[in-house]
N, C-alpha and C positions, 0 to 999 in steps of 0.2 A: 819129710828130713825129722828125723826126730835126734834128742838128746838121751843120753844115759841110763835115764831114768823111767827112758819109752812114751813122752810125750811132747809134740811139738813144740820143734821151737818157735820161741816170741818171731811175728816176723814173718814166720817161712810158709804161709797159712794167708790162698788168697782170697781176701775176703769177696763175698756174693755185693753183685752191684744190688745198692737201696731203691725196690722199686718206688713207682709215684706216690706222693701222699695226697688223700684228698683235700683242696681247697688252696694249693698252693699255684692254681692256673691265670689267677687273677693277679695276683702280685703285680704294682707297678702298671694296672691296665690303665688310671687315672691320668698317670706320668704322662703315658703314650699317649691321650689325649689329645693334651693339649691345654691352651687357653681361649680356645676358639678364636673369632673373627678380631681382626685389630678394631677397636673402636675409633671411630670419627674424631679428625681433630679438635671437632669442637665439644666433644663430648668426651674429652680429656681433661680434668681441671689445671695441669701442670704446662697445658699447652697455649701458647698464646689466643690461637684462636679459640679457645675453652674460658681462656678470662675474660676475649673480647664480648664472645656469650654472654656469659655471667653481669657483665659489663650494661650488657644493654637489658638484659632482664631486670633489673636493680634499678636501671632509671627508667622502664616501662614502668614498674611497679610502683615510684616515683610521683609517675605522671599522671596514673591512674589513680592515687591518691588525692591528687590535689585536682584530677578533673573529678573527683566524685562520682567515678567510674562510668564516666561520659568518655563518648570518643573523642580522646586529644590527640589523633591524629595532627600530625602541624598542617596550615594551609598557607600557600604562598598568596601575595596579590591578588592574583588572578582568581583563587578560590579553589581553585586545584586542588584535590586531598593526594599528600603523598600514602600512601598504606604499604604494609610490606607482603613482598608476593612470595608465591611460593617459588623456593626453588632460590641457590644464589646466582642473581645476574646485577652484580654491582662490577664496576670497575674498578682498576686499580693504575692511578696515575703514580707516575716514577719519574726521580729526578729531582734534584733542588729549583731548579729554574721553572719546571711545567707546575711542581708543587707548590711553591708563592704564587705563581699567577694565576692559580686555578682559585686558592683560598682569599687573591686579592678581589676576583672577578665573583668572590661569591658564589662559589658553585656550591650545592649542597653535598657536605663530608660525613661520612659516619665513624672513621677510624683515622687516625695517624700514626701511621708505623714506624718507629726508629731504629736504627741498628745502635746496639749495644756497644758504647767507647766509641763511637761518631764526632768526628771531628769540627768542630763548629764553629759556620765563618756567620759574616752577618747576613748571610741568606736564610738559616738553620735557625739566627736568632729570632727573626723577622716569622718564620714559620710557626714554630711555638711558641711564638709570640698572639699572633692569631688564632691557632688554635687554641691558644687556654683562653683567649679571650670571648670564644665564642663555645666554650663548652666539649669544645670536641675531642672526646676519647683522648688517647696519646698511650702508643705503650709501645716497651722497650722490647723487641725482639734480636735474636742472635741474626747472624748475617745470614746462616742458609737456611731458614725461615723466608727471611725477608728475597734471598733470591728466588724461592719457589713462587711467594705472592707476584715478585714481577715478572715472571715468567722466561722462557727462555731469550738468550741475547740481549735481554733487557738492562740498560744501566740507569741502578737506581740513587747511587749516590750517599745510602747508607739511610734513604726518606722515602716514603709513598704514601700515598693518602687513596683512601677507599672512599668512592662517590655511591648511593645506593641508585638503586634504578628508578627511572623515571616513573611518575604513573601521568599517563596521559586523558586525557579529557576525551569525553564521546562528541563527535561534532554534533550530532542532534539536540546536545544539550547545549551547546559551546553558541546555537544560532537562538536557540528557545531564550537563554539568557540574554546575548543581546538585543532581542526583539524586547524583551520585559523591561530593559534598560531605557527604553526609550530611544537605541541609538541606531543609525545607518549599518546594516552589516556590513562589513568590507573583511573579506578574507584572503588568502591565500593557499592553496592546493598543490602539494607537488609530486609532479609524475613522474617515476623514476629519478631521483634527484639520491646520487648516492654520496655526495662528499658533504662530510660533517660542515665544515666553515660553507658551504654555500649556506648552507640550515642554519644557522647562526646568523649570519649576515641578513636573510630574509626575515627572522624573527627581529631583528634589530628593526630593520629600515619597517615593519608592520607595526612596530610599536611608535616608528618616531611620526609616522603619517597614520598616525588614530585608528589603525586594523584592529579588528580584535582579536584573531589568533590566526595560527596557520594549522593546516590539517594534513597528514602524511599518509600514505597507505600499510598497511601492515606487511606487504612484503614485495621485495625489491626495495627498498625504500633506505635512507640513512635514519636512524634513530638520536634520540637525543643523548649524544654523548657529551663528555669534559671539555670534548674539542668544540662542540657546536654550543656548549654553556660558556664557553671564554670566547667563541669568536662573537658571541649575542652581545656581550661585553655590558651582562647583568638585566638586559631584558629579556632575557628567557624567566625572569622571576617573576613577572609583570603579565608576560603575553602567554598564554596557555598556548599549547600544542596536543591537539587529537590525533587521535589515531581510526583511520577508516578501515574497514576488512575488507571491501571490496570499494574502490574511489569512485568506480563510475555508478554505481548505485547509490552514493552516497548524493554526487553530485544531481543527479537523479531525481534526490529526497530536498535539495535545496531550491530547484528547481521548481518542483511542484510547492512550495513552500513562498514562491515568487524572487527568488536570489537569480539574478543574472549570472550564468555561466560564461565568465571572457578566456579564452585559449591564447596563449602568447605562442608565438611563431612566425619566422622571416616571411613566409608568404603567405601573411595572413590579409584577407580582403577587404578590413576595415584597419583604418590606420590611428594608430592611440590619440596624437594632438586633437583635441576639442573634441573628443568622444562624449557622444550624444545622449548616453545612461551614464553614466557617470555619477549623477545624484543618486540612483537607484543600487536597492543592496546587489550587492558584487561580488562572486568571488572568482582571484584572477588563478586561472593553471598556468604553472609553470614546468617547460618539459626538461632534459637532461639535453645537455650541449652535444652529445652526438649525435642522440635520437628523437628528438624533442617530443612530442606530442605523441602517446600511443593512439592506433586506430579510434579506439572504442571512446578513448576521452575527447578525443575531435567531433567526434559524431555526437557527442553530448554537448559540447559547447553552444550557445545562444550566437555568440561571435569568435571567429579567431581575430587577435589583432597582433600587428606587425609595429615593430618601433622604425621608425624612419633611419636608416644612418647611411654612412659614406659608403659608394663600393667599394673602395678599399680592405673594409672591414668584415671580414667575413660574416661576425654573429657576434650577441653579447654574452657576458657569462651569464648563467642560470639567476645569481646573486642579483648583478646592476641591472639586468631587464625587470627584478620585479620591484626593484627598486625605484627605476625610471617612472615604471606604471601608477606603482604607487603614487607616487610624488604630480603623477600628471591628475589623478583620478582626485590624491587633496587636494590640489588648484584648484580644478572645476569646480567642486565641494562647495569651497571655502567664494569662491568667485558666485555662484548660485545662490547662497545664503545671503552676500551682499546686497544682493539685486533685490531681495523680498524683504531689507530692510528699509 
């Protein structure tokens, strides 16, 4: 449509579509690529896990400076070192009572987590007092983070304690160290024990009756958890626990070294009272309450010992059976030593 001057009226002409412009296809490409994978919690400086990592690194650097570059890994009374392991195998203890009891029992701890704006009572005050006195790092975290640390359905009551993984001794080194010190070897080996309270009780009894250590298999066995530490009542700090890759093979190596292997079983052919070879190097093997000793372990034993009990009692708890046997051997050894004087 034209106006009176013969020129097209403004706005009446359709404009042709603009063609593609070279170079416009890459606009916004970086925005579409995103920021990449989310970094791990410990790699984020603002995250509590990142702060804990930075704190550990600073502490390790200070320890290295104090030690002059030497290996400054702390050692317990037993001489077993505690080194960092690959992967995080730490255990989290939750709840005010549990955390307080763990600290009272001197369970090795790496970090104490406290929820922000937590309500303080006498337990919390004692928890913070013990942690501060021992130099345990204390981190204040938000409740969602503490919920994640504690795990699903766990009641943490605003506090959690991180327990590092236990560093096990080697059975062979444990035996060599005992022989070098001039002691008569007395060990307890566990075959199929899965209750940490039994392990803690056996460690406590081993320490009480002069034993030099406890041996556990790598598979199908309980490990040194916070519950085992607690039940040992501090004995785990001075009684080493060794882990055997294969319990049967380890017992055979002990036999070659002159150690008698005694298995505990209700149907054993040797009775405990007056055990004839109690004054010799001995390793006591305790089986689970349900299945008892495994077949291969039973075949490896030099003798299978039974503890006389009344007919109305079916069996003894694994921890109690080990305690009774350790006491009897300790008593017989003391009597033999007194007779030589």
